[in-house]
One Martini backbone bead per residue (centre of mass of N, CA, C, O) as a GRO file, in nm:
protein
   73
    1MET     BB    1  -1.269   4.437  -4.312
    2ALA     BB    2  -1.253   4.189  -4.112
    3LYS     BB    3  -1.177   4.079  -3.810
    4LYS     BB    4  -0.964   3.889  -3.649
    5PRO     BB    5  -0.942   3.657  -3.427
    6GLU     BB    6  -0.808   3.613  -3.144
    7ALA     BB    7  -0.585   3.442  -2.978
    8VAL     BB    8  -0.599   3.190  -2.744
    9VAL     BB    9  -0.433   3.188  -2.431
   10ALA     BB   10  -0.316   2.980  -2.220
   11PRO     BB   11  -0.241   2.935  -1.915
   12VAL     BB   12   0.044   2.895  -1.729
   13LYS     BB   13   0.146   2.641  -1.548
   14LYS     BB   14   0.270   2.577  -1.249
   15THR     BB   15   0.563   2.385  -1.153
   16ILE     BB   16   0.695   2.102  -0.971
   17VAL     BB   17   0.989   1.917  -0.880
   18VAL     BB   18   0.987   1.610  -0.697
   19GLN     BB   19   1.206   1.439  -0.456
   20GLN     BB   20   1.286   1.149  -0.304
   21THR     BB   21   1.536   1.097  -0.033
   22SER     BB   22   1.368   0.910   0.172
   23SER     BB   23   1.234   0.704   0.377
   24ALA     BB   24   0.905   0.590   0.523
   25ALA     BB   25   1.023   0.432   0.728
   26ARG     BB   26   0.938   0.486   1.047
   27ARG     BB   27   0.685   0.663   1.003
   28PRO     BB   28   0.425   0.830   1.007
   29ALA     BB   29   0.133   0.768   0.846
   30VAL     BB   30   0.086   1.058   0.745
   31GLN     BB   31   0.356   1.075   0.580
   32THR     BB   32   0.304   0.836   0.396
   33ALA     BB   33   0.034   0.955   0.278
   34THR     BB   34   0.165   1.209   0.158
   35LEU     BB   35   0.353   1.064  -0.043
   36LYS     BB   36   0.126   0.923  -0.193
   37GLY     BB   37  -0.018   1.191  -0.279
   38LEU     BB   38   0.243   1.282  -0.449
   39GLY     BB   39   0.365   1.000  -0.586
   40LEU     BB   40   0.549   0.885  -0.350
   41ASN     BB   41   0.748   0.559  -0.254
   42LYS     BB   42   1.048   0.607  -0.364
   43ILE     BB   43   1.359   0.644  -0.396
   44ARG     BB   44   1.420   0.880  -0.651
   45ARG     BB   45   1.143   0.976  -0.704
   46THR     BB   46   0.963   1.165  -0.951
   47ARG     BB   47   0.752   1.472  -0.969
   48GLU     BB   48   0.510   1.661  -1.151
   49LEU     BB   49   0.364   1.942  -1.002
   50GLU     BB   50   0.130   2.154  -0.916
   51ASP     BB   51   0.145   2.486  -0.807
   52THR     BB   52   0.007   2.478  -0.494
   53PRO     BB   53  -0.083   2.518  -0.173
   54SER     BB   54  -0.134   2.218  -0.114
   55ILE     BB   55   0.128   2.105  -0.226
   56ARG     BB   56   0.317   2.276  -0.047
   57GLY     BB   57   0.210   2.163   0.221
   58MET     BB   58   0.297   1.870   0.168
   59VAL     BB   59   0.593   1.924   0.131
   60HIS     BB   60   0.634   2.058   0.412
   61ALA     BB   61   0.551   1.799   0.581
   62VAL     BB   62   0.806   1.632   0.403
   63ARG     BB   63   1.092   1.793   0.385
   64HIS     BB   64   1.286   1.555   0.505
   65MET     BB   65   1.211   1.357   0.228
   66VAL     BB   66   1.236   1.604   0.032
   67LYS     BB   67   1.296   1.778  -0.298
   68ILE     BB   68   1.330   2.058  -0.490
   69ILE     BB   69   1.446   2.072  -0.820
   70GLU     BB   70   1.201   2.239  -0.978
   71GLU     BB   71   1.077   2.546  -1.123
   72ARG     BB   72   0.790   2.605  -1.332
   73GLY     BB   73   0.655   2.892  -1.510
   0.00000   0.00000   0.00000
């Protein structure tokens, strides 16, 4: 009897949930652009983002305005 092909399992992507905690008003334009790049632009807005070094760097750059709520994966 022939072997059955094994099921291919997709790798699980790690994600983080980030929430904006303070306003970007009166902040440098670079920080406002970083928040927009993360998909955040209003207080208490959350986004689930892929956990990559570039995203972690962006979160670190605006760490005083955001918090990581959850790490998944």
